[in-house]
C-alpha positions in Angstrom: 0.0 0.1 -0.4 1.3 3.3 -1.0 0.0 5.5 1.3 0.7 9.6 1.6 0.4 12.0 4.7 -0.2 15.8 2.9 -2.4 19.1 3.8 -5.6 19.5 2.0 -5.8 21.4 -1.0 -8.6 23.4 -1.8 -9.2 20.7 -4.7 -9.4 18.2 -2.0 -11.9 19.6 -0.6 -14.8 17.3 -2.8 -13.7 14.7 -2.5 -13.1 15.7 1.6 -17.1 16.4 1.6 -18.1 12.7 0.4 -15.6 11.4 3.3 -18.1 13.8 5.5 -20.9 12.8 4.6 -19.6 9.1 4.6 -19.1 9.9 8.4 -22.9 11.3 9.0 -24.3 8.0 7.8 -22.4 6.1 9.5 -23.4 8.7 12.8 -26.3 7.7 11.8 -26.9 11.9 10.9 -26.7 12.2 7.2 -28.9 14.7 7.0 -27.2 16.9 9.4 -24.9 17.9 6.6 -25.7 21.2 5.2 -22.3 23.3 4.2 -22.3 23.6 0.7 -19.0 22.8 -1.6 -18.6 26.5 -1.9 -18.9 27.1 2.0 -16.4 24.8 2.7 -13.9 25.8 0.3 -13.9 29.1 1.4 -13.7 28.2 5.2 -10.9 26.1 4.6 -8.9 28.2 1.8 -10.9 31.7 0.9 -9.8 35.2 2.4 -10.5 34.0 6.1 -9.5 30.4 6.6 -10.6 28.8 9.2 -9.7 24.7 9.5 -6.6 22.9 8.2 -6.7 19.2 7.3 -4.5 16.5 6.2 -5.8 14.0 3.7 -4.7 10.2 3.7 -3.7 8.9 0.0 -3.0 5.7 -0.9 -2.5 5.8 -4.4 -3.9 8.8 -5.6 -7.1 7.8 -4.3 -7.8 10.2 -0.9 -9.2 7.6 1.7 -9.2 9.7 5.1 -9.1 13.0 6.4 -8.5 14.8 9.9 -9.9 18.0 10.1 -8.6 20.5 12.6 -8.5 23.9 13.8 -7.5 26.4 17.0 -9.4 26.3 19.9 -8.8 28.6 22.3 -9.5 27.3 25.9 -9.7 30.2 29.5 -8.8 27.3 31.3 -6.0 25.6 28.8 -5.4 28.5 26.3 -5.0 27.2 22.7 -5.2 23.9 22.2 -6.0 22.0 18.4 -9.6 20.6 17.7 -9.6 17.7 15.9 -12.8 18.3 14.2 -13.3 15.2 12.1 -11.3 12.3 11.3 -12.4 9.4 9.5 -10.5 7.0 7.0 -13.8 5.2 4.3 -14.4 1.8 5.5 -12.4 0.0 3.3 -9.2 1.1 4.5 -10.0 0.6 8.0 -7.8 -1.6 10.0 -5.0 -1.1 7.6 -3.1 0.9 9.5 -4.7 4.3 8.2 -6.2 6.4 10.4 -2.6 5.5 12.8 -0.4 7.6 10.8 -3.0 10.3 9.5 -3.6 10.6 13.6 -0.1 10.5 14.5 0.4 13.3 12.2 -2.4 15.8 13.8 -0.7 14.6 17.1 2.6 15.6 15.7 1.4 19.0 14.4 -0.1 19.4 17.8 3.6 19.5 18.8 4.8 21.4 16.2 1.8 24.7 17.3 2.7 24.2 20.7 -0.3 23.8 21.7 -1.4 23.0 25.1 -3.3 20.0 23.8 -5.6 18.2 21.1 -9.1 17.7 22.2 -12.0 15.4 19.5 -15.2 14.2 20.5 -16.7 10.9 19.8 -19.7 8.9 20.7 -20.5 7.0 23.7 -22.1 3.9 21.4 -18.8 4.3 18.9 -17.2 1.2 20.3 -13.8 0.8 17.7 -13.6 5.1 17.8 -13.3 4.3 21.5 -11.3 1.7 21.6 -8.5 3.3 18.8 -8.4 6.5 21.0 -7.6 3.8 24.2 -4.9 2.0 22.3 -3.3 6.4 22.9 -4.1 6.3 26.0 -6.7 9.4 25.8 -8.9 10.9 28.5 -12.3 9.8 27.5 -14.0 12.6 29.5 -17.9 11.7 30.8 -20.6 14.4 32.3 -20.5 16.7 29.7 -22.9 17.9 27.3 -23.1 19.0 23.9 -25.3 22.1 23.1 -26.3 24.5 20.1 -28.2 26.4 18.1 -29.6 26.1 15.0 -29.4 28.6 12.0 -33.0 29.1 12.2 -32.6 29.4 16.4 -30.4 32.3 16.0 -32.3 34.2 12.9 -35.8 33.6 16.0 -33.8 35.2 18.6 
């Protein structure tokens, strides 16, 4: 297997968005993906980019990605937030996720962040097992909260 991990480019966005949709189906929420390709590209490569990503390629085909950004914690300072991390099902269990995840860890070190944070669904046993191999701290007791665009407009 010829695996390459590299920084994502705007040209990668259509494939990354396909993988985002694959992840949403896996997480039982395909209807939640509402971002357009144009907005996604602009948010990553426009005038004020807010995210960065690494892609995992096998034989010039993107089979996974890790999308991240800087999050600020009033308690800890700047932390790398891993928003989404996926390897397409066909390539799981082949070490692609390990190499991709470790690239994000290296980016966290290189950027001198105070740590790296992410979320995992409590029923996603394969992901939990993967993170446990790294001795990640999986917190209990936090609930996610959000407002939709429609709720914000109605306020």
